[in-house]
Backbone and ligand atoms as CSV (ligand in chain L), in Angstrom:
chain,resi,resn,atom,element,x,y,z
A,1,UNK,N,N,119.516,88.709,68.517
A,1,UNK,CA,C,118.962,88.146,67.266
A,1,UNK,C,C,117.412,88.202,67.397
A,2,UNK,N,N,116.738,88.838,66.515
A,2,UNK,CA,C,115.229,88.880,66.485
A,2,UNK,C,C,114.736,87.824,65.533
A,3,UNK,N,N,113.658,87.257,65.834
A,3,UNK,CA,C,112.940,86.315,65.037
A,3,UNK,C,C,111.573,86.797,64.455
A,4,UNK,N,N,111.389,86.700,63.191
A,4,UNK,CA,C,110.263,87.372,62.555
A,4,UNK,C,C,109.031,86.413,62.825
A,5,UNK,N,N,107.900,87.001,62.862
A,5,UNK,CA,C,106.646,86.346,63.062
A,5,UNK,C,C,106.451,85.244,61.974
A,6,UNK,N,N,106.788,85.537,60.848
A,6,UNK,CA,C,106.696,84.605,59.715
A,6,UNK,C,C,107.420,83.346,59.966
A,7,UNK,N,N,108.692,83.527,60.673
A,7,UNK,CA,C,109.499,82.401,60.841
A,7,UNK,C,C,108.883,81.495,62.055
A,8,UNK,N,N,108.273,82.122,63.027
A,8,UNK,CA,C,107.533,81.400,64.021
A,8,UNK,C,C,106.413,80.669,63.514
A,9,UNK,N,N,105.676,81.406,62.696
A,9,UNK,CA,C,104.353,80.764,62.081
A,9,UNK,C,C,104.788,79.455,61.281
A,10,UNK,N,N,105.967,79.546,60.644
A,10,UNK,CA,C,106.475,78.372,59.848
A,10,UNK,C,C,106.480,77.132,60.758
A,11,UNK,N,N,106.728,77.328,61.989
A,11,UNK,CA,C,106.834,76.127,62.896
A,11,UNK,C,C,105.491,75.377,63.032
A,12,UNK,N,N,104.483,76.059,62.838
A,12,UNK,CA,C,103.136,75.473,63.111
A,12,UNK,C,C,102.750,74.511,62.006
A,13,UNK,N,N,102.060,73.416,62.508
A,13,UNK,CA,C,101.655,72.435,61.531
A,13,UNK,C,C,100.065,72.309,61.593
A,14,UNK,N,N,99.482,72.033,60.442
A,14,UNK,CA,C,98.007,72.093,60.332
A,14,UNK,C,C,97.602,70.827,59.642
A,15,UNK,N,N,96.413,70.317,60.023
A,15,UNK,CA,C,95.657,69.419,59.307
A,15,UNK,C,C,94.421,70.141,58.695
A,16,UNK,N,N,94.578,70.481,57.460
A,16,UNK,CA,C,93.581,71.424,56.805
A,16,UNK,C,C,92.410,70.607,56.355
A,17,UNK,N,N,91.294,71.206,56.749
A,17,UNK,CA,C,89.824,70.658,56.349
A,17,UNK,C,C,89.565,71.230,54.987
A,18,UNK,N,N,88.857,70.659,54.224
A,18,UNK,CA,C,88.311,71.261,52.912
A,18,UNK,C,C,87.329,72.223,53.250
A,19,UNK,N,N,86.593,72.119,54.332
A,19,UNK,CA,C,85.586,73.090,54.717
A,19,UNK,C,C,86.145,74.116,55.710
A,20,UNK,N,N,85.810,75.361,55.344
A,20,UNK,CA,C,86.312,76.500,56.140
A,20,UNK,C,C,85.481,76.522,57.464
A,21,UNK,N,N,86.163,76.897,58.562
A,21,UNK,CA,C,85.613,77.115,59.861
A,21,UNK,C,C,85.372,78.597,60.098
A,22,UNK,N,N,85.691,79.458,59.166
A,22,UNK,CA,C,85.474,80.884,59.284
A,22,UNK,C,C,84.766,81.345,58.002
A,23,UNK,N,N,83.818,82.212,58.349
A,23,UNK,CA,C,83.014,82.735,57.188
A,23,UNK,C,C,82.582,84.170,57.461
A,24,UNK,N,N,82.737,85.001,56.411
A,24,UNK,CA,C,82.203,86.319,56.626
A,24,UNK,C,C,80.713,86.366,56.203
A,25,UNK,N,N,79.925,86.708,57.169
A,25,UNK,CA,C,78.450,86.492,57.027
A,25,UNK,C,C,77.990,87.400,55.897
A,26,UNK,N,N,78.303,88.702,55.895
A,26,UNK,CA,C,77.806,89.552,54.896
A,26,UNK,C,C,78.938,90.385,54.242
A,27,UNK,N,N,79.446,89.860,53.137
A,27,UNK,CA,C,80.664,90.572,52.483
A,27,UNK,C,C,80.361,91.960,52.096
A,28,UNK,N,N,79.141,92.297,51.711
A,28,UNK,CA,C,78.783,93.713,51.349
A,28,UNK,C,C,78.926,94.558,52.455
A,29,UNK,N,N,78.731,94.186,53.760
A,29,UNK,CA,C,78.916,95.010,54.888
A,29,UNK,C,C,80.509,95.351,55.081
A,30,UNK,N,N,81.296,94.402,54.730
A,30,UNK,CA,C,82.766,94.695,54.893
A,30,UNK,C,C,83.121,95.784,53.824
A,31,UNK,N,N,82.560,95.684,52.697
A,31,UNK,CA,C,82.864,96.601,51.536
A,31,UNK,C,C,82.399,98.053,51.913
A,32,UNK,N,N,81.111,98.228,52.347
A,32,UNK,CA,C,80.547,99.509,52.333
A,32,UNK,C,C,80.207,99.980,53.757
A,33,UNK,N,N,80.016,99.083,54.699
A,33,UNK,CA,C,79.461,99.574,56.058
A,33,UNK,C,C,80.475,99.372,57.141
A,34,UNK,N,N,81.698,99.022,56.885
A,34,UNK,CA,C,82.852,98.889,57.888
A,34,UNK,C,C,83.860,99.892,57.661
A,35,UNK,N,N,84.118,100.760,58.689
A,35,UNK,CA,C,84.973,101.884,58.469
A,35,UNK,C,C,86.479,101.587,58.749
A,36,UNK,N,N,86.748,100.537,59.623
A,36,UNK,CA,C,88.191,100.151,59.875
A,36,UNK,C,C,88.542,98.857,59.415
A,37,UNK,N,N,87.821,97.903,59.095
A,37,UNK,CA,C,88.135,96.549,58.670
A,37,UNK,C,C,89.271,96.021,59.581
A,38,UNK,N,N,88.872,95.944,60.796
A,38,UNK,CA,C,89.749,95.541,61.810
A,38,UNK,C,C,90.329,94.096,61.634
A,39,UNK,N,N,89.645,93.245,60.925
A,39,UNK,CA,C,90.100,91.927,60.783
A,39,UNK,C,C,91.442,91.906,60.000
A,40,UNK,N,N,91.695,92.981,59.216
A,40,UNK,CA,C,92.940,93.053,58.478
A,40,UNK,C,C,94.156,93.183,59.422
A,41,UNK,N,N,93.868,93.678,60.608
A,41,UNK,CA,C,95.009,94.170,61.395
A,41,UNK,C,C,95.078,93.420,62.645
A,42,UNK,N,N,93.983,92.789,63.105
A,42,UNK,CA,C,94.067,92.039,64.392
A,42,UNK,C,C,94.482,90.520,64.339
A,43,UNK,N,N,94.396,90.049,63.169
A,43,UNK,CA,C,94.657,88.532,63.066
A,43,UNK,C,C,96.238,88.353,63.005
A,44,UNK,N,N,96.823,87.588,63.958
A,44,UNK,CA,C,98.169,87.419,63.973
A,44,UNK,C,C,98.741,86.529,62.900
A,45,UNK,N,N,97.827,85.882,62.145
A,45,UNK,CA,C,98.205,84.964,61.117
A,45,UNK,C,C,97.916,85.514,59.759
A,46,UNK,N,N,97.489,86.834,59.658
A,46,UNK,CA,C,97.097,87.408,58.388
A,46,UNK,C,C,96.262,86.600,57.574
A,47,UNK,N,N,95.188,86.010,58.151
A,47,UNK,CA,C,94.213,85.172,57.542
A,47,UNK,C,C,93.323,86.042,56.560
A,48,UNK,N,N,93.056,87.330,57.053
A,48,UNK,CA,C,92.130,88.157,56.210
A,48,UNK,C,C,93.075,89.037,55.364
A,49,UNK,N,N,92.678,89.102,54.126
A,49,UNK,CA,C,93.414,90.067,53.278
A,49,UNK,C,C,92.466,90.732,52.271
A,50,UNK,N,N,92.724,92.043,52.037
A,50,UNK,CA,C,91.939,92.795,51.096
A,50,UNK,C,C,92.380,92.503,49.695
A,51,UNK,N,N,91.554,91.896,48.879
A,51,UNK,CA,C,91.874,91.609,47.550
A,51,UNK,C,C,90.921,92.414,46.577
A,52,UNK,N,N,91.383,93.423,46.000
A,52,UNK,CA,C,90.580,94.373,45.110
A,52,UNK,C,C,89.423,94.777,46.031
A,53,UNK,N,N,88.155,94.422,45.912
A,53,UNK,CA,C,87.104,95.020,46.778
A,53,UNK,C,C,86.561,94.020,47.679
A,54,UNK,N,N,87.165,92.909,47.939
A,54,UNK,CA,C,86.587,91.906,48.873
A,54,UNK,C,C,87.723,91.446,49.805
A,55,UNK,N,N,87.322,90.905,50.979
A,55,UNK,CA,C,88.216,90.345,51.972
A,55,UNK,C,C,88.174,88.771,51.761
A,56,UNK,N,N,89.411,88.386,51.529
A,56,UNK,CA,C,89.664,86.905,51.331
A,56,UNK,C,C,89.935,86.378,52.757
A,57,UNK,N,N,89.598,84.979,53.006
A,57,UNK,CA,C,89.780,84.357,54.225
A,57,UNK,C,C,90.691,83.165,54.014
A,58,UNK,N,N,91.833,83.174,54.396
A,58,UNK,CA,C,92.709,82.008,54.223
A,58,UNK,C,C,92.738,81.187,55.380
A,59,UNK,N,N,91.508,80.508,55.713
A,59,UNK,CA,C,91.267,79.802,56.885
A,59,UNK,C,C,92.364,78.728,57.245
A,60,UNK,N,N,93.023,78.308,56.297
A,60,UNK,CA,C,93.990,77.234,56.440
A,60,UNK,C,C,95.125,77.613,57.457
A,61,UNK,N,N,95.295,78.937,57.545
A,61,UNK,CA,C,96.521,79.303,58.415
A,61,UNK,C,C,96.017,79.767,59.789
A,62,UNK,N,N,94.789,79.559,60.081
A,62,UNK,CA,C,94.187,80.071,61.367
A,62,UNK,C,C,94.818,79.514,62.604
A,63,UNK,N,N,95.175,80.363,63.563
A,63,UNK,CA,C,95.772,79.836,64.881
A,63,UNK,C,C,94.654,79.571,65.886
A,64,UNK,N,N,93.399,79.797,65.513
A,64,UNK,CA,C,92.225,79.491,66.494
A,64,UNK,C,C,92.357,80.371,67.706
A,65,UNK,N,N,92.887,81.540,67.553
A,65,UNK,CA,C,93.019,82.337,68.780
A,65,UNK,C,C,91.668,83.036,69.228
A,66,UNK,N,N,90.720,83.271,68.149
A,66,UNK,CA,C,89.464,83.860,68.413
A,66,UNK,C,C,89.410,85.353,68.363
A,67,UNK,N,N,90.669,85.966,68.134
A,67,UNK,CA,C,90.546,87.506,68.032
A,67,UNK,C,C,89.641,88.133,67.063
A,68,UNK,N,N,89.540,87.556,66.089
A,68,UNK,CA,C,88.616,88.019,64.887
A,68,UNK,C,C,87.201,87.942,65.291
A,69,UNK,N,N,86.906,86.840,66.043
A,69,UNK,CA,C,85.529,86.706,66.507
A,69,UNK,C,C,85.014,87.871,67.295
A,70,UNK,N,N,85.820,88.310,68.171
A,70,UNK,CA,C,85.373,89.470,69.089
A,70,UNK,C,C,85.874,90.747,68.471
A,71,UNK,N,N,86.837,90.915,67.470
A,71,UNK,CA,C,87.317,92.027,67.172
A,71,UNK,C,C,86.512,92.716,66.013
A,72,UNK,N,N,85.785,91.928,65.281
A,72,UNK,CA,C,84.950,92.529,64.166
A,72,UNK,C,C,83.914,93.324,64.921
A,73,UNK,N,N,83.910,94.735,64.556
A,73,UNK,CA,C,82.971,95.583,65.223
A,73,UNK,C,C,81.596,95.249,64.781
A,74,UNK,N,N,81.237,94.622,63.764
A,74,UNK,CA,C,79.905,94.276,63.283
A,74,UNK,C,C,79.485,92.730,63.591
A,75,UNK,N,N,80.413,92.113,64.216
A,75,UNK,CA,C,80.210,90.652,64.520
A,75,UNK,C,C,79.796,89.969,63.268
A,76,UNK,N,N,80.555,90.244,62.096
A,76,UNK,CA,C,80.332,89.861,60.773
A,76,UNK,C,C,81.011,88.662,60.427
A,77,UNK,N,N,81.727,87.920,61.468
A,77,UNK,CA,C,82.488,86.817,61.145
A,77,UNK,C,C,81.984,85.652,61.921
A,78,UNK,N,N,81.481,84.597,61.125
A,78,UNK,CA,C,80.965,83.425,61.819
A,78,UNK,C,C,82.109,82.560,62.108
A,79,UNK,N,N,82.282,82.274,63.351
A,79,UNK,CA,C,83.560,81.547,63.801
A,79,UNK,C,C,83.151,80.294,64.614
A,80,UNK,N,N,83.887,79.215,64.246
A,80,UNK,CA,C,83.774,78.007,65.099
A,80,UNK,C,C,85.134,77.366,64.975
A,81,UNK,N,N,85.355,76.376,65.801
A,81,UNK,CA,C,86.555,75.590,65.775
A,81,UNK,C,C,86.451,74.667,64.487
A,82,UNK,N,N,87.546,74.356,63.953
A,82,UNK,CA,C,87.572,73.339,62.882
A,82,UNK,C,C,86.974,72.049,63.343
A,83,UNK,N,N,86.524,71.230,62.373
A,83,UNK,CA,C,85.907,69.910,62.773
A,83,UNK,C,C,86.974,69.113,63.426
A,84,UNK,N,N,86.484,68.141,64.216
A,84,UNK,CA,C,87.336,67.217,64.979
A,84,UNK,C,C,88.532,66.740,64.139
A,85,UNK,N,N,89.710,66.878,64.728
A,85,UNK,CA,C,90.887,66.323,64.011
A,85,UNK,C,C,91.617,67.291,62.998
A,86,UNK,N,N,90.859,68.411,62.672
A,86,UNK,CA,C,91.426,69.410,61.803
A,86,UNK,C,C,91.854,70.652,62.579
A,87,UNK,N,N,92.681,71.336,61.910
A,87,UNK,CA,C,93.094,72.636,62.471
A,87,UNK,C,C,94.650,72.641,62.744
A,88,UNK,N,N,94.932,73.664,63.551
A,88,UNK,CA,C,96.421,73.754,63.966
A,88,UNK,C,C,96.716,72.522,64.940
A,89,UNK,N,N,98.035,72.283,64.712
A,89,UNK,CA,C,98.622,71.261,65.667
A,89,UNK,C,C,99.902,72.024,66.293
A,90,UNK,N,N,99.743,72.264,67.531
A,90,UNK,CA,C,100.882,72.980,68.321
A,90,UNK,C,C,102.026,71.964,68.450
A,91,UNK,N,N,103.120,72.403,67.822
A,91,UNK,CA,C,104.319,71.419,67.669
A,91,UNK,C,C,104.930,71.215,69.102
A,92,UNK,N,N,104.894,72.166,69.886
A,92,UNK,CA,C,105.508,71.978,71.312
A,92,UNK,C,C,104.560,71.963,72.354
A,93,UNK,N,N,103.241,71.762,72.070
A,93,UNK,CA,C,102.276,71.675,73.137
A,93,UNK,C,C,101.551,70.359,73.190
L,1,SF4,FE1,FE,93.288,85.012,62.747
L,1,SF4,FE2,FE,92.941,84.237,65.340
L,1,SF4,FE3,FE,90.750,84.785,63.756
L,1,SF4,FE4,FE,92.301,82.632,63.311
L,1,SF4,S1,S,90.994,83.024,65.207
L,1,SF4,S2,S,91.551,84.068,61.806
L,1,SF4,S3,S,94.304,83.376,63.856
L,1,SF4,S4,S,92.291,86.251,64.458
């Protein structure tokens, strides 16, 4: 029996901050200066999505793994941990 990633992600619990801890520094760079838009593929939680001509950031589902921080070839993602008390809560950790 295989378990889908979406089913595993459903087990996670979050305390969502109203303030995002992720920010695309220069959205225009994503639109015109980025050839591969790696953030769309490296995030295990699908936080980044291409919506028409812009990349949306659903920070609420972030796993805080840091992959996007180092994976963006232009270092165009401002990344920090959520404020104290917010973010993912690992159910079994
Ligand atoms: Fe996705 Fe990890 Fe970046 Fe969060 S830190 S947005 S889970 S790649």
